N, C-alpha and C positions, 0 to 999 in steps of 0.2 A: 238314497242317492243311487242313480243308475248312470253308468258311463256307457254310452253307445258309440261304437266305432263304425263309421260308414266309409272307410277308405276305398273299398272296392266298388262302391256305388258312386260316390262323389268323385273319386280320383279317376274313374273310368273315362271322364271327359277328355283326358289326355292321351289315353292309349286304346280307345274304343272298347273299353271294358275287357280287354284281352290279356288277362293275367295268367302266366304259366301255372299249371296245376300244382307243381311242387311249391311254388311261391304261395299259392292260396293255402296249402296245408301248413306251411311254416308260419304263415300269418295267423291262422286260427290257433295254433299252439302258442304263439307269442301273445295273442290277445288274452288267452286264458291265464298265462303266467303273469301278465301285467295287471290283472284284476279287472279287466273289462267285463261288463255284464252282458251286453248285447252287441252282436255284429250284424250289421245290415250288409249282406253280401252282394247286393246289386239291385237292379231294377227288376220288376216283373212287368213285361210288356208284350203286346201283341203285334207291335210294329216291326217291320223288317225293311230297313232302309240301308241297303248295302251291308257289307260284312261288319259284324260286331261280335265281340267275344261273349263267353258264356255268362258273364256277370251283367250283361245288358238284359238278360231274360231270367236268369236265376231260377230255372225250372226245378221242379221237385226231383226229377231224374238226375239233374246235375248235382243237386245237393246231396242226394243219396249216394252219389259216387265218391263223396268226400268223407274222411274220418272226422265227423263233427264232435268236438269235445262236449261232453255231457253238461258241463257247467254253463256253457254259453247258450243264450237265447238267440235263435236265428231269425233274422228279419229281412224283409224285402220292402222296396218302395215302388209305388205306382204314381205316375203323374195323373193328377185328377182329370186333366183334359181328355185322357183316354176313355174315361167313363161317359163323356159327353158327345160321343160320335154318333154314327148312324144307328147302332144297335141299342136296344133298351139297356138301362144300367144293369139290371140283374143278369141279362144274357151275357154282357161283357164280363161281369164278375165270374160267371160260371166258366167262361173260357180262360180267364186269368187264374182261377183257383178251382181246378176240377176236383181237388181232394179237400176233405175237412182237416181240421187241426189234429184229429185223432190219427191220421195216417201221413199227413204232410210233414216234412222236416221244418217247415216254417211255423213260427209261433207268433210273430209280430208282423203286421202289415201297416205301413205308413203311407198316407196319401199327401203328396205335395200339391197344394192348391193356391192359386191366386185368389184374391178377395172375391172376384165376381163368380168364381167357380164353387166357392165353399158350400153354400147352402144346397146347391144341386148335387154335390158329391156326398154330403153328410149321410144320406140314407144307406150308403154302402157300409157304414159302420154297423148297422143293425143286421144286415145280411151276413157279414163276416162274424160278428159276435155269436149269432145263432149257430155258426159252424165251428165255434171254439177258438177263434183267433183273438189275440190282443190287437187293438186298433189304435193308431195314432194319426193325427192330422197335423201337417206342417203348414202354417199360414205364411205365405211368402209376401215380401214387399209390404210389410206393415209399418215400417219406420216412419213413413211420411203420411200415414192416414190420420184423419181427424180423430180426436178422442172419442167422439160419439160413434164413429164407424167401428172402432176397436171394441167398444162396449157392446155394440150390436152383434159383432162376431162372437163375443163372449157368451151372449145370451143365446144365440143360435146353437152353440155347442152344447149347451145344457140340455137340449132336447133330444140328445142322442147318446148312446152308450160308449163314449170314448174312454180309453184308458189313459190317454195323455193328449194334451193340446200343446203343440209346439208353436213357437214363432221364430221366423228366420230373419236374420239381418242380411237380406238378399244382396243389398248393394254395399255392404260393409261400411255403412255410413254412421252407425250408431256409436255412442260413447256410454260409459257406465250410467250416467244420470238419465240419459234417454232410455236405456234398457230398463231401469227402475220404473220410469213413467209408464212404459208399455205394460210391464208386469202388473202395476197397480190398476191399469185400465182393464186388463183381462180378468183381474180378480173381482171386478164389480159384479160379475155374475158367476163365472166359472170357478168352482172351488175344488175341482179335481186336480190331478197332477199336471204340472206345467213343465215344458221342455224348451230348450233353446238351441238353435243352430246358428253359429256365428261365422262371418267371413272376415278375412284379415286385411281388407283393403288398406285400412289406416293403422294397421298394427295393433288393433284393439280387441282381437278375437278372444284372447285369454282373459284380459281384464273384464270384458263384458260377460263372459261365461262365469267368472268367479263372482262378479257382482250379482248375477242372476241366482247363483247358488246361495249367496248370503240372504237374498230376498225370498228364499223358499222354493226356487225352481229345482226340481229333483232329477230331471232327465237332461243329461248334458251330452251333446254331440262333439265328436272330435275325429280327426283323421291322422294317420301316421305321417309325420313331417309336415302336417297341414295339407297333404295332397288333396286338392279339390279344384272345382272349376274356378277359373280366374286366379286370384291370389291365394286361394285355399282357405283353410279353417283353423280353428283352435287345434293345437297339436296333442295327439293322444299321449305321447311320452311325457308331456308336461302335466296334463290333467290327471293321468294315472298317478303321478307323484302327489299331486295336490289332494286327490281323493284318498289315496293310501294314508296320508297323514291324518286327514279328518276322520277316517274310519278306524284309525289306529290298527291298521291291518297291513302287514308287509306285502309288497308286490315285487316281482322280479322283472326287471327290464332287460336282463341279459339276452334272452332270445329276440326281443324286439330290437334292441340296438344292433345285434348282429344282422338282422334282416334289413335294417335301415342302411347299414354300411355296405351290405352286399347287393342290395337290390333297389331300395327306394332312393338312396342318395344318387347313384348313377342315373336313375330315371329322372330325377329332378334336374340334374345337370343337363340332361337332353331336352326336357320340356320346359323347364324354367318356371314352375309354379312358385309362389311366394310373392310377398308384397314388393312394390317398387313405386317410383314417383307416378307412373301412369295409373296404377291401381289406386294410389292415394287420391289422385285428382278425381278418378271415377267415383270413389266412395264419397268424396266431398260434395260432388255435384249430382249424386244419385243416378249414375250411369251404370247400366248393366255390365258386369265384369267380363262377359263373353265378348264384348266389343274389343276390349283390350287384349284378351287372350287370342282372339282371331288375328288381330293386327300384328302382335308380337310373333305369331307363327307364320307370317306372310312377309317374304323378303321385299315385296313391292312397297311396304310402308316404312319410310324413314322416320326418325324421331319427329321431324317437322310435320309429317303426315299424321302421326298419332296425336300430336298436340292439337293439330287443326281439327281432327275428328272430334276430340274431346270438347274443344271449344264450341264446335257446331252442335254437338249433342247437349252441351250445357244449356244452350239457348233454345234448341228445338225439342229437347226432351229425348232421353234414351233409356227409359226404365225397362222397356221390353226389347229384347234382342231380336234383330232381324238381319239376315244376310243381305236381303234386298236393300235395307237401309244403309248397311255398311258399304256394299259394293256399288250401288247405283243411286242412292237417294240423297247424296249430298248435292241435291239439285238446287243450286243457287239460282238457276236459270229456268224458272217455270214459265209456261205460256208459249206463244208462237215465236219461232225464230225471227230475229230482226236483222236487217241489212240486206245487201244485194249481192254480196260475193258468193260465187258458186265454184266449189272445188273442181268441177268438171272442166271449167274454162282454163284452169291452170295445167291440169294433168293430161288432157286429151292429146293423144298422139305422142306422148313423151314417156320415157322410162321413169319409174319412181323408185327412189332409194330411201328406205326407212332405217333410221339410226336409233337403236335402243340405247340403254344406259349401262350395258355390261362391259366387262374388261376388254372384250375383243375390239371395241372401237378404238380405245387408246393404244392397244397393241399394234393395230394396223393403220394408224392415223395417216402416215405418209402415203401408203398405197391408196387409201380411200380418197384422200384429197387430190391425188393425181388423177384418179379415175373420174372424180366429180368434174374437174376442170376439163378433162378430155371428152367425156360422154355427155356432159351437161344434163344430168337427170334432174328431176324435181326432188330436192333433198328435204325430207321431212324428219325432224328430230323429236324424240320423245322427251317431254318435260324440258328440263334445263340442260340437256346434253351440251357439254362444254369442251369435249375432247377434240372436236372438229372446229376449224376456223369458222366462227359464227357468220362471217360474210358469205359463206358457201351454203348456208341453210336458208331455205325459202319459207318453210312453214314449221311452226312449233305445234306439236300435238300434246294436249294435256289428257292423260289416260283416264282420269276422272276428276271431278271438280275439286276434291280435297287436295289433290296435288297442285292444281291451279291456284287454290287459295294459299297453300303453303309456300309456293314459289313466286307469289305475286310480285314481291319486291325485286327478285332476280330478273323476272321477265321484263320489268320496266327498263332494265339496263341492257337488254339484249337487242340486236338490230335486225330481227327478221322482217322481211317485207310484208308477210301475211301472218295472221294468227288465227288458229282454229282450235276448236275443242272436239274431241272424238271420244266416245265411250268405248269403242272397240277398234282395234286395228285389224 
């Protein structure tokens, strides 16, 4: 049994992988005390998209700057898609791993692969094994694949020198029975070590992990407090206790619990990872948790908006996260515009007053209404703005179609003379 903690990798989605140095050191010591076998300290990546902390790249120099406990195996993760860019695969690997395992602090390299990337990225395992690294592959989004597809993936893995083949409950939609079915399908060909990475959308991360353990899966992922993208993962503090009991080997959670109370709990209060009704629905309908995470972190989305987005993605499909899909693709109106109304005919030669939905409108309602009656501007209100007398509003603007869908019933009760949709103000 191997317990792998990937807090600083998976949890980095909340703080751009920017963990204070002293926290990283305390974390490593806490992992050793808790009986964790492997720590995946972050991603290894060539991409540079704005500022990200050290754990977004986890370079050898960064790792050498840390007092790494001898008992811990140090790992990094690479997104498989990075190996499928413009450069040849081996050239990309040479940039990612300029040192061999003999000199690098890294011992384990894991690749996160979607199904369509798996076969193309598998040859990387041979390159890395020749340089002394352990290699693992994480199959993402396998929960809804056909049995024959999973068996094919299992067969493909047998042709390469993997140390462990993982499957990830990417959407958090699995239950223990489903977990067992996937394990059995993977075992049709692959007889090496299996690993599992669970998400907690439906509150099943720990149960699914323990079910996998009972079924012979020996590599188990977890994160401190479950910190990870979306609702998070199985909790390290729980799995450490479970494995300690099975190993009949005591573990000390004192350093970990102190770190949780001093750092991770306040961070969780700020960022809000952990399952909730929205994540539960996303897991139930196979929707990528990053949609929920993005909306919960954006004040523009009300509960009605979030539920409307979930319903839209349930019908249209939301397994692959895309900001374009979230911000602009709730396009219930495809095709050429219809109708004859032209905004220019209304606003030409007139002042335009735009009313948002912030508290300032309510605070200055009397002055705004007096100004409207005196200056006679074209008053455009965002969404269902109701602080101003609705008879003074000429146009309602829906900032994007999800809001329009969520507010549809309210709009039917409002008396504007004109209705328009605008994607930008």
